[in-house]
N, C-alpha and C positions, 0 to 999 in steps of 0.2 A: 348178215351172218350178226350173230349174237356173240357178246361178250363170254368166250368161254374159260374153265378152269385153267385151260394152258394158256390160253391169250392173255386171262388176267395175270398170271404170274410171271409172263413171259415179260411183262408192262413194267411190273412191278420190279423187275431186276432190271430196266430199260433206268425207269425213274430212279432207282436209288442213287446208281453210277452219277447218273447224271445231275442228281441233287446235290451231292459229294462234291463233285469235280465246281461245279459255278457257287456252292456255296462256299467254298474255300478262296473263292475271290476277295469275298468280303469280310467273313469272320474274323480274318485275324487282326484287322484293324483297332479293333476294341484292344485289344490285349496288347498292343504294343509298347505303352507306359509300362504295364506288370513285365512284358519283358525284358525292357532297359534295365528295369531294376534289378532283373533277376541275374542278367548275365553282366551287370554294370555297363551296357554298352552307350554308344553315342546315338545319336536322332538318326544319323547318315548311316550309321551301321545296320541299325534295326528297319529301315527305311527298306531296307533290300529282302527282308522276310515278304514282304508285300509285293516290290519290284522285280526280285527275283521268280517268283511264281507269274506273273502277269507276262513277264517277258519271255521265259519258255513256252509258255501258252501261245501265246501269239505266233512265235518264230517256227514250231512242229504244226500247229494244227491241221494246214493244210497236205503236209507231207503226211501225217498219221491218216486225211481220210484216203487219199491217194493208196497210201499201203492197205488199208482196210479191203476197199475195193477189188486189189488186185490178190490178195491171199488171205481174204476169210474176216466178215468183220466180226464174227463171233470170237475169232481168235482173237484178234486185235482187243477187242471189248476186255476179254478175258485178262489179255497182257495188261492192258492198262488199270483196269480193276487190281491186278495184281500190284503192281510197280505202286500204286496211289497208297493201298492198304498199308503196304510194309514201309513207305517214308512216311506214312503218317503216324506211323507207330515209332516208325526212329527221330522225326520232330519231336515227337513229347517227350523223349528220352534222350535230345540233344544236350551234350554237355555244354557246348560254348556257343556263341551266337552265329560264330564260322558253320559250325555243324549244323547249325538252325536253317541257316541258309542254303547251305549246298541240299538239303533236305527239301526244301520248299523248291526251289528249282527240278528235282525229280519230280516233284508233286505236280509242278506244271506242266512238263513234259508228257507225265501218265495221265493228266487231265484233257490235255491237247488228243490223246486218244482217245479216251471215253466221247469226251462229247460231242464230236462231229459225225460219229456212229451212230447215236442215238438213236438218228433222224432215219435214215436206211433200216435199222436195224427194225423200228418201229412201223414203216410201212410195209415192210416185207412179213411183219406180223399179221396186219389185218389187211384185208382187202381196199380196195380201192376208195367202195362210198362210205369207209369207215374211217379214212384219213382223217377227216374235216375235224371229226370228233376227236382223236388221239392227237391229235397235232394241238387241237385246243387246250387239251390236258398239258400236254408236253409245256406248252405256252405259259400253262398256268403255273406249272413247276418252276420253268423258268424264270417267272417274276418273284415268285416266292423264295427262291434259291439267292438272285440276287439283293432280294429289299429284305430277307430276315437274318441275314447274316450277321449284323451289330448285334439284333434281341437274343436271339440263341447264345452267340459271345457272351453277351453281358450274362445272361444265365448262367451260364457254364463256369465261368470265373468267379463271379459271386456266390454260389453252390459250392464249386469244387475249388479249381485252379484253372490257370492258363494253360497247360497242357494238353487239358481234355478237352480244348477246341481241335486239339488233333486226335486223340486217342476216341473220340467219339466216331470217327470214320472208321474204326477198325471192325466192331459189330457191325457196321452197315455195308461194306466191302464186302464182308466173309460170306454176310446174307447173300449180296446180290451176286458173288460169283457161283455161291450153289445153287441160285436158283437160274443164271444165265447155264452153267452146265446140265440142269436137268431140263429146262424148258424152251430156250431160243434154241433154233434152228439157224444151221450155217447160213452167209447169203454172202454173194460176190457179184462183182460186175462181169456179166459173161463176155462184152467187148471188147475188155481190156487185155493187155498182154502184160504178161509176169515181170517183164524186164522193167528195170528200176529206172525211170528218168532222172541222171545224176547231176546234170548239167541242171534241171529244171529245181531241182529238190536246193543244191546250193546257192541259185540266183533268187530264189525268193526267200529262203530263209534268210539270207544277206539282208534282203531288201525289207524285212519282216523286224531284223534285230536292230537294223540301223534306224528305222522309222519309230517304232517301241521306245526304242532307249533315247533318242531325239526327245520323244515325246515325254519322257520319265524327267529327262534331265533338262528341259526346257527352262520349268520356272526357276531353275537356282542358277543356271548360269546365263539366260537372256537368250531370247529366241533369236536374236542377231549376232550371235557369238558366236566365233571361229568353228568352235567345236561343233554346235549346235547347225550351223550352216552345211560342214563337212557330214555329217550325220544324215542331214537330210539329202545331200546332194550324192551320197554313195547310196541311200536306198532307191534314187531315182534311176542311176545308172546300173544297180542290179534288178532292178523291175525291168526295166528297159531291156537289158540283157534275157530274161527270162522269158517276155513275151515274144524275144526274137526264137529263144531256143524251141520254145513251144509250136510257133507257126515252122520252123522248118524242121522240126523234130517228126520220126517216125512213130514213136511211141511217147507223146507227151504225156506228162503226169494233168494238166489242165487243158481240157479240149476248148480251143478259141473259141469254137462253134456255141459254146456254152454263154462264152460273156458276148457273144454277139446277138443272144436272146433279151431284147430290150426290156421286157419287164422282168425278168431275174435281175438284170443290172441294175435296175432302178428299185429290185427290192432288195438287194444287195446293201444300196447307196442308203434306204431308208432306213433298214439296219443300222449303220452308221450313226445317223441320227439320232436314232431309239436308242441307240447304248448311250450315246452322250446326254440324253432326257433323264436314263436310269441316276445317271451319275449324279445332273445338277440336283435330282430330288435328295436320293440315297447318303451321297457324299456331303455335299453342303449342306441339307439341313441337319445332318448330325454335329455340322463342326457350330451350327446356330443355333441349336437347340442346346449346346452344352459351352457355348462361349457365351451367346448373350442371353439365352431364356433363364440359364445356369441349372439345367438339368443334370443329372447326375448320368453318365455314360449308358448306363443299364434303364434309365430310364426315358433316354433320348432312342436306345435301341427300342423299343418296344413301342414307342409312339411311332415311329417310322415303320415298325411292320404292319401297321394300318393299311401301308400301300400294299403292302404284298397280299395282303387279305383281297383288300377290293381288287387289284389285279386278278386274282385267281377267280372271282366273281362273273369276271369281264369273259376271261380269257375260256372258260367252261363253254359259253354258248355262241362266242363270235368266231372261233375256230368251224364249230360245223354249220355255220350259217355262212362263213365265206364260202364256204364249199360249195354253195347251192348260189347266193347272189353277188360273188365275186368279193373281193379283199380290200379294192381301195375307197370305199364310204369308210369302212370300217376304220381301214388305216388314220382317214383326213380326219375324223369325226377324233378317233383317238388321239393325235397328233394336237387336234386344236384344244382339248381338255387338258394335254399334258401342258401345254403353252398356257392355258389360260389359269389353269393352279399355280403355276410355277409364278404367271404373274402375280396372282393375289397375296403370294407369300410376300411381295414387297410392304403389304402394309402391317406385317406380325412385328413386335415389337419387346422388350424385355416383361411386360406386364400382358401380353396376350395369356389367352385361356384355354386349357388341355384342348376345349371343343373347339376352340378357331384354329389350331392348329392342327387338329383330328381332321375335321371335316375337308380341309386343304389336301391333306396326302392322302386321300380317298378319293379323293378328283383325280388327282395324278395318279394312281392305282387304276381306277377304272379307266384311263386313258390308254396307260400302259398294256392292260390285257385286252383292249379292244385294236391295239396297234400291231402288238408283238405276234399274237398268233396265228392270227390272216394274213401278214406280210410272210411269216415262216412260211406257212401252209402255200400262199402263191408261189413263193419260191421252190419249193418242191413240185406242185403244181404242173410248172410252165416248163419241165424242163425233162426229158428223156427218162423213163423209168430207171433204166440203167445206169445213170449218171447222178441219180439222187444223193449218193455217197459224197464224192467230189461237189457237188452242188450245196451240200448240208458244210462240207469244210470251208467254202468261199462265204456261206452267209453268217457263219461263226465266227469265223475271222474278221469279215465286215464288223459284226457289232463287238468283237473284243478290243478292236481298234477304235471305236467310237468309246467306248469306255476310260481308253487309256488316254484319245484326245478329252476327252470332256473332263476328264482333272485335269490336266493339263492347261486346259484354256481357264478353267474357273480358279486354280489356283494362282495364275496371272494375275487373272484380272481381282481377283479379291486383295490378294498382298499389295498390287499397286492402289487401289481405291483406299484399304486401309490404311497405307502409308502415308498417301496425301490428306486421307481425313482427320489422322489424328496428328500431323502435323497442324494443320490449319486449329484443331480444337487445342492445342498445346501453344502456339501463338497468342489464340484469342486468350486462355487460362493466363497467360504471363502478362498480358496486357491489362489483364481486369485486377493482377497483382499490383502491377507497378502503379496503376492510376488511384490504389487504395488511397483516401485521404487520412483515414486512421489507422493505418500499418506502418509502425515502425520500421528505419530501413534493416534492422537484423533480421526482424523479422521477415522481410520480402525475401531473403537469402534463405532463409528456410523453407518459406513456402517453394521458391523456386528450384531449389534441390529436389522437396518432395515431388513437384509436379513431375520434374525430370523421371523420376523412376516410375511414380503412376505411369508416364505414357509409354513406356518400356514394356509393363508389364498387362497394360489395359488392352482390350481385346481378347484376354485367357481368360475373362472371368467379368460376369454381373458385375453391375454397379453395388449393390448390395453385397456383395461377395467381398470385390476389391477395395471398398471404404467402409472402414471401420471407426468409428468416432470416439471409440473410448481406447482402442490401442493409439492413434494419435493423438489423445489427447495425452495418456500416457509417454509417449516419445516426450512431447513437448515440456511436460513436467519433468523429465530427465536435464533437458536442453536448457532448464529455467537458469541454473544457477552457472553452467559456462557461460552462456551466452552474458549472464552479467557481471564473471568477472573480465571480459574483456571490455567493459563501457566504465567511463570516468564516472565519479561519484555523484554529480547532478543526473548522468542519463542515467546511473543504475537506480538512482530512486524513483525517477520517473519512471523506469522499464518495469521495476518491480511491484510499482501503485498502480501501473496500468494493465497490468500483465492479465487479470482474469479476460477483461474486454479484449485485448489484443487476442489472446487463445481463440476465444468464440469467433472473434471474425477470421483467422487463422483456418479453423472447423470449417467457417462458412463458405470461403475462397476454395479449399480444396475438396470439399462435397459438391460443389456448382462448377469444378472441374472435371472430377471424376463423371458427374452428369455429361457433361461434354464429351470424355473420352466414350464413354457409352453410345451416344447419341451419333459419335464418329463410327464406331463398330455398326452397329444399326444399319446408318448411310451406306456405309461399306459394301454390306450382304445386300440390302435392298437394291446397291446399283448393279450387284454381281447376278443377282436373280432376272434383271431386269436386259443384262447382258445375257444372258442367258435364252429368254424369250426368243431374243433376235434373230440366236444362232438355230434355234429349234425353226424357225419360220421357213428356213430352207427345207424343211423334212414335208412340209404340205405338197408342193408341187411333186416331188419325189411319188410322196404316198398316192398320189394322183395315179401316177404312172405305175404302181405296183404290181400292176395286176388287169388283167382285161377285162373289158365291159361286160355287164350282167347280160347285155343282149348277147355278146360274142359267146358268152359263157354257155348260154341257153342253144344258141346255135351250133355251137358245138357238143355239145350234150346230146342234140338232137340227132346229128349226123352220126353219133357212133350209135344210138339206140337203132336207128335204121339199120347201119350195117352190120 
């Protein structure tokens, strides 16, 4: 079967909705400072613009996939698109930060409806022999949406204003709704029952809420704090209740036979790691480029979008080829490329060239494209055709968990290493000040105060931005008279006669301290990149088992042809 007008426009409708929902998981990050200024909100308040979406998305995604299988995927897709479009318009017009958070929670629920439905809608639109191609394109769009959010957000904010990161969804949503109504046919799981599994829905939603909320707040509260441990415990108990309910229920929302399929189970686990890998690059590198390299948010976003473009390039061919040769080696090579690229991030410094940054990001994108599309295709290929909908819900939920888990672990590691490195840099700098043989005691106190303030602010800017000799020189000149007044006559004369020499020593010591702080920031990021590599190594054995071997795939194909 070739691409027809109907199938092409159907796929466009699916991709538009899918792109919108995934894009909104990352596009708001770059706009958070603008939102804080607009609403005079605190960091903790405005962070729920991001957290609210991710929490609602993770909690509802499996339930939405099940409802779509029961009552019609086209119907649920249209409901999701309509809610998402309206909530996007409301978010752009929100009069307060509280209203914006509510809109984002509604957006997250709508996104949870849209994303898992796109895979079964795609597979029902095209024959089985084209699934590799269309899943490859689906994966390319997935990578593009996840990695291009900061760039698109930066452009919209720079050219227009932050509400446009939401307004842009309105025409896209309307177009997707029109195309869906006109060209997509209804589909559902014929083997499922129309009765809703209320116990399963409640327990899995509770489990996902507790787990996601715990991961969001763990960097703030501490992983061993009573609140976080209680949430993890609640998630485990709710998940246990869900498994028991599905095992004993007559009409389970998630047939446990699906989880017993080893290939599917390992593919879902691989996507948890892949979700963490995306955050290792998109999230961590955005901070590195703005805080250490000194790029603007827009420049950093555009730079990171290189990963998205590279991911699209490999996703387009890895999906179709994996349908023929199996997914495991594509996934393994992709995972290795991501690990290698993130490991090379440890060589980046304040003075790294744009080319040095870009080729590393491109390598990450190539690896992501080789891994993501084949693994998703394998998860669909290895389950019964009528269960593709709920299977899509599971794998997308797994990737969502990976995203949140990745951010939680990376933020914790970065905060801990940054605090440790900054403390050491400050101690070394203060030791140098006290050991200076030419600096007067009064000036040592001035430098000590200056370094204490610098250590607090350092890490949020580069050395060149953080240390301004002319500004510090002017501050010292202003303090000159005040210090002189506190000294006895003889000491005052010595102080004034050696002032220029003393000031030069102060400037030199502070510059050295800022260089140490900059090195501490670089070291903290380098250690976090290394930590990320160790975590991603788990993905290699999982990727090895994420699909059947090429030989088994060929035998299966031959058997079907004979049948």
